[in-house]
C-alpha positions in Angstrom: -33.0 -7.2 19.5 -31.6 -8.5 22.7 -28.3 -10.4 23.2 -28.5 -13.6 25.2 -26.9 -13.4 28.7 -24.3 -16.1 29.0 -22.3 -15.3 32.2 -22.5 -13.2 35.3 -19.9 -10.8 33.7 -21.9 -10.2 30.6 -25.1 -9.9 32.6 -23.7 -7.2 34.8 -22.2 -5.4 31.8 -25.5 -5.5 29.9 -27.4 -4.1 32.9 -25.3 -1.0 32.8 -25.0 -0.5 29.1 -28.5 -0.9 27.9 -29.2 2.8 27.9 -26.0 3.5 25.9 -26.7 0.9 23.2 -30.3 1.6 22.0 -31.8 2.6 18.7 -35.1 4.4 18.3 -38.1 3.2 16.5 -40.8 5.1 14.6 -40.7 8.6 13.1 -38.7 9.8 10.1 -35.1 8.7 10.3 -32.6 11.5 10.6 -30.0 12.1 7.9 -26.4 10.9 8.3 -24.6 12.6 11.2 -22.5 15.6 10.3 -18.8 15.4 10.8 -17.1 18.4 12.4 -13.8 19.5 10.9 -11.1 18.9 13.5 -7.5 19.9 13.1 -4.4 18.6 14.8 -4.1 19.3 18.5 -0.5 20.2 19.3 1.1 19.4 22.7 2.3 22.3 24.7 4.6 22.2 27.8 3.9 24.4 30.8 6.4 27.2 31.5 6.6 26.2 35.1 4.5 25.4 38.2 2.8 28.8 38.2 1.8 28.5 34.6 0.6 24.9 35.1 -1.4 25.8 38.2 -3.1 28.7 36.5 -4.0 26.6 33.4 -5.3 23.6 35.3 -7.3 25.7 37.8 -9.1 27.6 35.1 -9.8 24.6 32.8 -10.9 22.4 35.7 -13.2 25.2 37.1 -14.8 25.5 33.7 -15.5 21.7 33.7 -16.4 21.0 37.3 -20.1 20.1 37.9 -22.4 20.2 40.8 -21.1 16.8 42.1 -17.5 17.4 41.3 -15.5 16.0 38.4 -17.5 13.7 36.1 -21.0 14.8 37.1 -23.4 12.6 39.1 -23.5 9.8 36.6 -21.5 6.6 36.9 -19.1 6.1 34.0 -17.5 2.8 33.3 -14.5 2.6 31.1 -14.3 -0.3 29.6 -8.5 -3.6 25.7 -0.3 -10.9 15.8 0.3 -14.2 15.9 -0.3 -16.3 19.0 2.1 -19.0 17.7 5.2 -17.0 18.4 7.8 -18.8 20.5 9.6 -16.8 23.2 12.7 -15.5 21.5 15.0 -16.3 24.4 13.6 -19.7 25.0 16.1 -22.5 26.1 16.9 -25.2 23.6 14.8 -27.8 25.6 11.8 -25.4 26.1 8.7 -26.9 24.6 7.1 -25.0 21.7 4.4 -22.8 23.1 1.9 -20.1 22.3 2.0 -16.7 23.8 -0.6 -14.0 24.5 -2.7 -13.1 21.5 -1.6 -9.5 20.9 -2.4 -6.7 18.5 1.1 -6.1 17.2 3.8 -8.7 16.8 6.7 -8.0 19.3 4.6 -5.8 21.5 3.4 -7.8 24.5 0.2 -7.0 26.4 -0.8 -7.7 30.0 -2.9 -10.7 30.6 -4.3 -13.1 33.3 -1.7 -15.7 32.6 1.8 -15.9 31.0 4.1 -18.8 30.1 7.7 -19.1 28.8 7.1 -22.8 28.0 8.8 -24.1 31.1 6.5 -22.3 33.6 3.0 -21.0 33.7 2.5 -18.0 35.9 -0.9 -16.7 37.1 -2.4 -14.6 39.8 -5.6 -15.7 41.5 -7.2 -14.1 44.6 -4.1 -11.9 45.0 -1.7 -14.8 45.0 1.0 -15.4 42.3 1.5 -19.1 41.5 4.2 -20.7 39.4 3.4 -24.0 37.7 6.2 -26.2 36.3 5.1 -27.5 32.9 7.1 -30.7 33.1 5.8 -31.9 36.5 2.5 -30.0 36.1 2.5 -28.9 39.7 2.5 -25.6 41.5 6.1 -25.3 42.6 5.9 -22.0 44.4 3.5 -19.2 45.3 3.6 -15.7 46.7 0.7 -13.9 48.4 0.6 -10.3 47.2 -2.5 -9.0 48.9 -3.6 -8.7 52.5 -6.9 -10.0 53.8 -8.8 -13.3 53.6 -8.1 -16.4 51.6 -10.1 -15.2 48.5 -9.4 -11.5 48.1 -10.8 -10.2 44.8 -7.9 -8.2 43.4 -8.1 -7.9 39.6 -4.6 -8.2 38.2 -2.7 -8.6 34.9 0.8 -10.0 34.3 3.9 -9.2 32.2 6.8 -11.7 32.0 10.4 -11.3 30.9 13.0 -13.9 31.8 12.9 -14.5 35.6 10.9 -11.3 36.3 7.2 -10.9 36.5 5.3 -7.6 36.8 1.9 -7.9 38.5 -0.4 -5.0 37.6 -3.2 -4.6 40.2 -6.0 -2.6 38.6 -7.1 -0.6 41.7 -10.7 0.6 41.9 -11.0 3.9 40.1 -13.5 2.4 37.7 -17.0 1.8 38.7 -17.0 -1.9 38.2 -14.4 -2.4 41.0 -15.5 0.2 43.6 -17.6 -2.2 45.6 -15.2 -5.1 45.6 -11.7 -3.7 45.9 -10.1 -1.1 48.2 -10.1 2.4 46.9 -6.7 3.5 45.5 -5.2 0.0 45.4 -3.4 0.5 42.1 -0.1 -1.3 42.4 2.7 -2.5 40.1 4.6 -5.3 41.8 7.9 -6.5 40.4 8.6 -10.1 41.4 11.8 -12.2 41.0 11.0 -15.7 39.9 14.6 -17.1 40.1 14.1 -19.6 42.9 11.4 -18.9 45.5 9.4 -15.9 44.2 10.1 -12.6 46.1 9.0 -9.0 45.7 11.7 -6.8 44.4 9.8 -3.5 44.5 6.2 -2.1 44.6 5.1 1.0 42.8 1.9 2.7 44.1 0.9 5.5 41.7 -1.9 7.9 42.3 -4.8 7.0 40.0 -6.1 4.0 38.1 -4.2 1.6 35.9 -5.4 1.9 32.3 -3.2 -0.4 30.3 0.5 -1.3 29.5 2.7 -2.5 26.6 6.1 -4.2 26.7 8.8 -4.2 24.1 11.8 -6.4 25.0 11.9 -6.2 28.8 10.7 -2.5 28.9 7.2 -1.8 30.1 5.3 1.4 29.5 2.4 1.7 32.0 -0.5 4.2 31.6 -2.2 5.5 34.7 -5.1 8.0 34.9 -5.7 10.3 37.9 -8.0 13.1 39.0 -6.9 16.1 41.1 -7.3 15.6 44.8 -9.7 18.5 45.7 -12.0 18.4 48.7 -15.3 20.0 47.6 -17.4 21.8 50.1 -20.6 20.2 51.5 -23.5 22.4 50.3 -26.9 22.6 51.9 -29.3 19.8 51.1 -31.5 22.2 49.2 -28.7 23.9 47.3 -29.4 24.2 43.5 -27.0 22.9 40.9 -25.9 26.4 40.1 -25.0 27.0 43.8 -23.1 23.7 43.9 -21.2 24.5 40.8 -20.2 27.9 42.1 -18.9 26.4 45.4 -17.0 23.8 43.5 -15.4 26.3 41.2 -14.2 28.3 44.1 -12.6 25.2 45.6 -10.9 24.4 42.3 -9.5 28.0 42.0 -8.0 27.7 45.5 -6.5 24.3 45.0 -2.7 24.1 45.2 -0.6 22.7 42.4 0.0 19.6 44.4 -3.6 18.7 44.0 -3.0 17.9 40.4 0.6 16.5 40.4 0.2 12.6 40.7 2.0 11.1 43.7 4.1 7.9 43.6 5.3 5.6 46.4 8.0 3.1 45.6 8.9 0.4 48.1 12.1 -1.7 47.7 12.7 -5.3 48.7 13.3 -4.3 52.3 10.0 -2.4 52.5 11.7 1.0 52.6 9.3 3.5 51.0 10.3 6.5 48.8 7.6 9.1 48.1 7.7 11.4 45.2 5.4 13.4 42.8 5.5 14.3 39.1 7.6 17.4 38.5 5.9 20.4 36.9 8.3 20.4 34.0 7.3 16.8 33.2 3.6 17.8 32.6 2.3 18.9 29.3 -1.1 19.7 27.9 -2.9 19.7 24.6 -4.1 23.1 23.3 -7.6 22.2 24.5 -8.1 20.2 27.7 -10.4 19.9 30.7 -8.0 20.0 33.6 -10.0 17.3 35.4 -7.7 14.4 34.5 -4.0 13.6 34.0 -2.5 10.7 32.1 0.9 9.4 33.5 3.2 7.1 31.6 5.5 5.1 33.8 8.6 3.2 32.4 9.8 0.0 34.1 12.5 -2.3 32.7 11.9 -5.7 34.1 15.5 -6.7 33.5 16.9 -3.7 35.4 14.3 -3.2 38.0 13.4 0.1 39.6 16.5 2.3 39.6 17.3 5.7 41.0 14.9 7.4 38.5 12.0 5.3 39.8 9.6 4.8 36.9 10.8 8.0 35.1 7.2 9.2 34.8 5.8 11.9 32.5 2.3 13.3 32.5 -0.2 14.9 30.2 -3.3 17.0 31.1 -5.7 14.7 29.3 -8.0 11.7 29.7 -7.6 8.3 28.1 -8.9 4.8 28.3 -7.7 3.0 25.2 -4.0 2.1 24.7 -2.4 0.9 21.5 1.3 0.3 21.0 3.9 -0.5 18.4 7.6 -1.0 18.8 8.2 2.7 18.6 4.9 4.4 19.4 2.4 4.4 22.3 -1.0 5.8 21.6 -3.6 6.7 24.2 -7.1 7.6 23.1 -9.8 9.3 25.1 -13.2 7.9 24.4 -15.4 10.8 25.6 -18.7 9.0 25.3 -19.5 5.9 27.3 -19.0 2.9 25.2 -19.4 -0.8 26.0 -16.3 -3.0 25.5 -18.5 -5.8 24.1 -21.0 -4.5 21.6 -24.4 -6.0 21.9 -27.8 -5.4 20.1 -30.5 -4.5 22.6 -34.3 -4.0 22.5 -35.4 -0.8 20.7 -36.6 1.8 23.2 -38.6 5.0 22.9 -36.7 8.2 22.7 -35.9 9.7 26.1 -37.7 12.9 27.1 -35.7 16.0 26.4 -34.0 17.6 29.4 -35.4 20.8 30.8 -33.8 24.1 29.7 -32.0 25.9 32.6 -33.4 29.3 33.6 -31.5 32.3 32.2 -29.8 33.0 35.6 -28.5 29.5 36.0 -25.4 28.1 34.3 -26.1 25.2 32.0 -25.4 21.8 33.7 -22.4 19.8 32.6 -23.7 17.8 29.6 -24.1 14.1 30.2 -23.2 13.4 26.5 -20.0 15.1 25.4 -19.4 15.7 21.7 -18.8 12.6 19.8 -15.1 13.0 19.1 -12.0 11.1 20.2 -8.7 12.7 21.1 -5.6 10.7 20.4 -2.1 11.3 21.9 1.1 9.8 20.5 4.3 9.1 22.5 7.6 8.1 21.1 8.9 5.1 23.0 11.8 4.2 20.8 14.5 5.6 23.1 15.6 3.8 26.3 14.5 6.6 28.5 11.1 8.0 29.2 8.6 8.5 26.3 8.6 11.8 24.3 5.5 13.5 23.3 5.0 13.7 19.6 1.5 15.0 18.8 -2.2 14.9 19.5 -5.2 15.0 17.2 -8.9 14.5 17.1 -11.3 12.5 15.0 -15.0 12.6 14.9 -16.9 9.6 16.4 -15.8 7.1 19.0 -13.5 4.1 19.0 -14.6 0.5 19.8 -11.2 -0.7 21.2 -7.5 -0.7 20.5 -8.0 -2.6 17.2 -9.7 0.5 15.9 -6.2 2.0 15.6 -3.2 0.8 13.5 0.1 2.5 12.6 1.5 1.6 9.2 4.0 3.3 6.9 4.1 6.6 8.7 0.4 6.9 9.2 -2.2 6.0 11.9 -5.5 4.5 10.7 -8.4 5.1 13.0 -11.9 3.6 12.7 -14.8 5.4 14.4 -18.6 5.4 14.6 -20.4 8.8 14.6 -24.0 8.9 15.8 -26.4 11.8 15.2 -27.4 13.9 18.2 -30.9 12.4 18.3 -29.4 8.9 18.1 -31.5 8.0 15.1 -28.7 7.6 12.6 -25.1 6.6 12.6 -22.2 6.0 10.2 -18.6 4.8 10.5 -15.4 6.2 9.0 -11.8 5.2 8.7 -9.5 8.2 9.2 -5.9 8.3 8.1 -3.6 10.6 10.1 0.0 11.5 9.7 1.8 9.7 12.5 4.2 12.6 13.1 1.6 15.3 13.5 -1.7 13.4 13.7 -3.1 15.8 11.1 -5.6 14.2 8.7 -4.3 12.8 5.4 -7.6 11.3 4.2 -10.7 9.4 5.2 -13.3 7.0 3.8 -16.8 7.3 5.3 -20.3 6.1 4.8 -19.6 2.6 6.3 -22.7 0.9 7.7 -25.3 3.7 7.5 -27.6 3.3 10.5 -25.2 0.8 12.1 -22.1 0.8 14.3 -18.7 -0.8 14.3 -18.5 -4.3 15.9 -14.9 -5.2 14.9 -11.9 -3.8 13.0 -8.7 -5.3 11.8 -5.9 -3.6 9.8 -3.4 -5.9 8.2 -0.7 -4.0 6.3 -2.3 -1.7 3.7 -5.6 -3.5 3.9 -8.4 -2.8 6.4 -11.4 -4.9 7.4 -14.4 -3.4 9.2 -17.6 -5.0 10.4 -20.7 -3.0 11.1 -24.0 -4.4 12.4 -27.6 -3.8 13.2 -29.5 -6.5 11.4 -27.0 -7.9 8.9 -23.2 -7.9 9.0 -21.5 -5.9 6.2 -17.8 -6.9 6.2 -16.0 -4.1 4.4 -12.6 -4.5 2.8 -10.6 -1.2 2.5 -7.6 -0.3 0.3 -5.4 2.0 2.4 -2.3 2.1 0.2 -2.9 5.8 -0.6 -3.2 7.6 2.7 -4.9 10.6 1.0 -7.5 8.5 -0.8 -8.5 5.4 1.2 -11.4 3.5 -0.4 -13.8 0.6 0.1 -13.0 -2.2 -2.4 -15.5 -4.9 -1.3 -18.5 -5.7 0.8 -20.0 -8.9 2.1 -23.5 -8.9 3.7 -24.4 -11.9 5.9 -26.5 -12.4 9.0 -24.9 -12.0 12.4 -21.6 -10.2 13.0 -17.9 -10.8 13.9 -16.9 -9.1 17.1 -13.2 -10.0 16.7 -11.2 -10.5 13.5 -7.9 -12.5 13.3 -5.5 -13.1 10.5 -5.9 -16.7 9.3 -3.1 -17.1 6.8 -2.6 -15.9 3.3 -6.0 -14.6 1.9 -7.9 -15.8 5.0 -9.6 -14.0 7.9 -11.2 -15.5 11.0 -14.2 -13.9 12.6 -15.6 -14.6 16.1 -19.0 -13.3 17.0 -22.7 -14.0 17.0 -25.1 -15.4 14.4 -28.3 -13.5 14.2 -31.7 -13.8 12.5 -32.6 -11.6 9.6 -34.1 -9.2 12.1 -30.9 -8.9 14.0 -31.8 -11.1 17.0 -28.6 -12.9 18.2 -28.8 -16.7 18.2 -25.4 -17.9 19.5 -21.6 -18.0 18.9 -20.4 -18.3 15.4 -16.9 -18.7 14.0 -16.4 -17.8 10.4 -13.6 -18.3 7.9 -13.5 -15.6 5.2 -11.7 -15.7 1.8 -10.3 -12.2 1.4 -7.8 -13.0 -1.3 -9.9 -10.9 -3.7 -10.4 -7.5 -2.1 -13.3 -6.7 -4.3 -15.2 -9.9 -3.5 -14.8 -11.1 0.1 -16.8 -14.3 0.8 -17.4 -16.7 3.7 -15.9 -20.1 3.1 -17.2 -21.8 6.3 -19.1 -21.1 9.5 -19.4 -23.0 12.7 -22.5 -22.1 14.9 -23.2 -23.0 18.5 -26.8 -22.2 19.4 -27.6 -20.2 22.5 -24.0 -19.6 23.5 -21.5 -16.8 24.0 -17.7 -16.5 24.2 -15.4 -14.1 26.1 -13.3 -14.0 22.9 -16.1 -11.8 21.4 -15.0 -8.9 23.5 -11.5 -9.9 24.8 -9.1 -11.0 22.1 -6.7 -12.4 24.8 -9.2 -15.3 25.2 -8.7 -16.4 21.6 -6.1 -19.0 20.7 -5.0 -19.8 17.2 -2.1 -22.2 16.5 -1.2 -21.8 12.8 1.1 -24.8 12.8 -1.9 -27.3 13.1 -4.9 -24.9 12.6 -5.9 -25.6 16.2 -8.1 -22.9 17.7 -9.7 -22.6 21.2 -12.2 -20.2 22.5 -14.1 -20.0 25.9 -17.8 -20.9 25.5 -20.7 -20.6 27.8 -23.8 -22.5 26.7 -27.0 -22.6 28.9 -25.7 -24.0 32.3 -22.4 -25.3 31.0 -19.0 -23.6 30.6 -15.9 -24.8 28.8 -13.6 -24.3 25.9 -14.6 -25.0 22.3 -11.7 -26.7 20.4 -11.7 -26.1 16.6 -9.6 -26.9 13.6 -9.4 -24.0 11.1 -7.6 -24.8 7.9 -7.5 -23.2 4.5 -10.9 -24.4 3.5 -13.1 -24.4 6.6 -13.9 -24.5 10.3 -14.7 -27.8 12.1 -15.4 -28.7 15.7 -13.0 -31.1 17.5 -14.6 -31.1 20.8 -15.1 -29.4 24.2 -12.8 -29.1 27.2 -14.5 -28.7 30.6 -13.0 -28.2 34.0 -14.2 -30.4 36.9 -17.4 -29.2 38.6 -16.8 -27.4 41.9 -19.9 -28.1 44.1 -23.3 -26.7 43.4 -24.5 -23.2 42.3 -28.2 -23.2 42.9 -29.8 -26.1 41.2 -26.9 -26.9 39.0 -23.3 -28.1 39.5 -20.8 -25.2 39.4 -18.8 -25.4 36.1 -15.8 -23.1 36.2 -15.7 -20.7 33.3 -12.5 -21.2 31.2 -10.9 -17.8 30.5 -7.6 -18.6 28.7 -6.0 -21.4 26.7 -2.4 -22.1 25.6 -0.5 -24.6 23.6 2.6 -26.0 25.4 4.3 -28.9 23.6 1.6 -31.4 22.6 -0.9 -30.3 25.1 -3.7 -27.7 25.5 -3.6 -25.8 28.8 -6.8 -24.1 29.9 -7.1 -21.7 32.8 -10.1 -20.8 35.0 -10.3 -19.1 38.4 -10.5 -22.6 40.0 -7.6 -24.2 38.3 -5.5 -25.3 35.3 -6.3 -28.3 33.2 -4.0 -30.0 30.7 -5.5 -32.0 27.8 -3.9 -33.9 24.9 -3.9 -31.6 21.9 -4.6 -34.5 19.5 -7.3 -36.5 21.4 -8.4 -33.9 24.0 -8.1 -36.5 26.7 -7.6 -35.0 30.1 -4.0 -35.4 31.4 -3.8 -33.2 34.6 -5.8 -31.0 36.9 -4.0 -28.3 38.9 -6.2 -26.6 41.5 -5.6 -22.9 42.2 -7.9 -22.7 45.2 
């Protein structure tokens, strides 16, 4: 089974993930993967810098490989109601949608933000403000150095007249060839009048993700120790390389691990600092090769004397989930694509050679399939407080695999056998205060893996897929005894699930043949009013197409007031936004919105790919890298084109 390639982004991602998303053929299938009992992992503070240095040195030396931290393989890390109106909106502010987020009241960074009166976006390193009344760019602010079209991936947060621009940096493989190393920056911009930079925070490491409650943003950064490893001889064995690297680690000073921070104020004056030893903690088991740092920045107050009030944890993490009072960071130890795709079956890989007895075993390329989760309390106005850490077997798909409810954290994972021939998924229920296990329900999708998860109150929905799509409904009212209450088997799968009203669930994904070959984008409306008998009421299918909403929920717009829904769509050589009406009984197509062509790309006109859509007043606003288009929400007639380049 092979997924159709729709865009340059999906093509690049598929090229790197094929090896990680294969299933074997032939032979006798292995039995279900065995789960390993895992207890709670408590958080422990260091007793001081000496204690911290000794612990980090020893753990890092144990985990360093012949090529440094992370081995010699490239590892890519791959993110409730969109109808909510901004709480502090002015009386004359048009009704508008906001970013599609996981938890109501907890905002997430995105490519574009609006307060109804303004649309703010960052393209090519330049922030632009668009007035929604005049539909013109009223001001702009260049935030990067270099040429006219600097590729600087960035996200936005917005609160009142303050915008926070989060530049991703290049710690991840996908950005190393197109962005300056270490260019992780958090830029606070004043939008009252002509935009101006109030402060710039440059943390050591890579931006992971952020969450905002009110005007307070919690930003998670991941860093590795700055250790210069010796240059061995060209013919040095892996054992010799490891020995040299271990010696370098054991000599490294404590400053090598403590993340540095630079903060520049509006005048350009720079203050340099580093995390203090007493602000670093560690789980009982850790590698010492990575630190997570949580920065706090109140957009209303700006950067004060405490800076970003950072705290660190000796751990790794790449998935962030937040509620109004908790921030969870999960470490996905095994490489996992952010957009699940079926691929062609491939033969089993040849087994690795066993090392000779006098050589240390090389660092394993496939760590145990378990996920470590850390919880921080963010209810107080100051820095977060550590609460607990825990482990679950298997790996997470994305942040929607986690959900906190009624004092418990629900976590959905897929566990694959060591030979890769069998897999099964489980929903774990953990106590939120200790992250110790309360209960679990397993056996979901034997031989398949999770493609989407959604928890809504005490009910869970889980989609697994290989050839058909079982949609499971789960009763999670009793944390000690969660159970499956219903199952629906249909072709294809849903890669994203969204609440669609009382007793309704919307699914965005791919239709597939009975053999599992994907055929194109499908949007389904499920009736889940009877937990024991979920059923599909309606499906809209677009042949040979794909949508960014399948792997990035921020690309999905649903406006409950009218049932209007918009998703980006790429079909053959055309790109645009598919406009739908989703009501209580079905899904219907209203039309397509396309941005003006921008010259030629090979033999075809270049059609900008629409990435986001918003409702502002009676219009649909769609955003691409080339510009913003405004269309009438009722007729879809084009009203305005606002170029961004």
